N, C-alpha and C positions, 0 to 999 in steps of 0.2 A: 339698509342695503345701499351701499354706495356704488355708483356707476363708475366704470373705468373711463376717466376723461382723456387718458392718453391714447385710447384706441381710435384710430382713424375710421371714419365712416367708409364702408365698403362701396366702391364704385361698381355699378353693374357692368359685367363683362360684355364687350361687344359681341354680337352674334356672328359666328363664323358663316360666311357665305360659301357654300360648298360648290365652287365653280371648277370642279374637277373636269378636265376635258378628257373624254373617253374616246379612244381610238380603237376601232375594231381590228383585231388581228386577222389578216386574211392573206391568201396568196392565190396566184393564178398559174396553173400548169397546163398548157395546151388548151383543151376544150373543157377543162374541169376547174371550177372555182371552189376554193376551200375557205370556209369561215370557221375560226376557232371560237367556240362559245365559252364564256366565263360565267361569273355569277351576277352579271349586270342585268338590267331590265331588258326583257325580250324585245321591246320596241326599238332599242338601239341597233339591233341587227337587221331590221326590216329594210332600210334603204339600200344597204349593200346587197341583200338578197334580191331585191327588186332589180337593181342595176345589173347584177349578174344574169338573172333569168331573162331579162329583157334583151340582152345582146344575142345576136344570131350565132356568133362563133363559139359561145359557151353552151355546151350540151347539158351539163348537169352541175348542181351545186352540192357540195358535201359540207355538212355541219359536223364538226368534231368537238368532243368534250371529254374531259377526264374527271374522275372523282365526284365531288359534290356538284359539279356543273352538269352532270348527266341529265338530271331532271329538268334543268333549265333548257337544255338542248331540245328535249322532247316538247317542252312548252313553246319554244321558238318555232319549231317546225309545224306544230298543230295550229298555233295562233296564226301564223303566216298563211297556212293552207286555207283556214276558214275565213279569215278577214279579207283576203285579197282574191276571193273566188272569181269576182267579175273582171278584175284587172289582169291577173295572171293565173291561169288554171294550172295548179301544180299537183304532181302525183309523187308519192313516196315510192321510189324505185327499189331501195334496198336499205336495210338496217343491219349494221354489223356491230356486235358487242364482243368484248373480250378483255383480256388483261395484258398489259405490256410492262416491260421493265423500264423504269424511269431513273435517270441518274440523280443521285443525291446532290444537294446544294454544295456540299464540301467536296464533291467529285470523288468520294471514297466509297465506291460500290453503287448498287442500285436498289430500288424497292419496287414492288409490284403495285400497279394501280389499274383500276377498271377504266374502260373507255367505251364510248359509243360513237358510231359514225353513221349519220343519216344522210342518204343520198336523195336529193329532190331533182325532179326534171319538170320542165314546163311542157304542158301538153298543147303545143302550138297547132296541132292538127285540128283540135276542137275549135280553136279561135278562128281558123280560116274557113270552117264550114258554117259558122254562125252568120 
């Protein structure tokens, strides 16, 4: 059994460092802050939620998600509500679910996709009485 001498020894591939910078997609309209939830880790959304709920001019925060990200939006809202009870008392005001028409990438028509919109408000009245 002869070994192939022409074959170069394989160098170990350098590990890719996943330094992907994630930017939360959000917008502010009047007294309502909206955060669009994707499939990222729920902890990435918490700082933006805290900053929105901490500001006096913002009355409510809406978490919006479509498709496979719906379960992540539910996780984000519940984890935030339970983890930050002492810092910011939050209450789920409304949950809206439905189906919307989304334009296709080639802009040739639309397709239907499920969505969820969770509205959170901070209960600042409880904080003031404590």
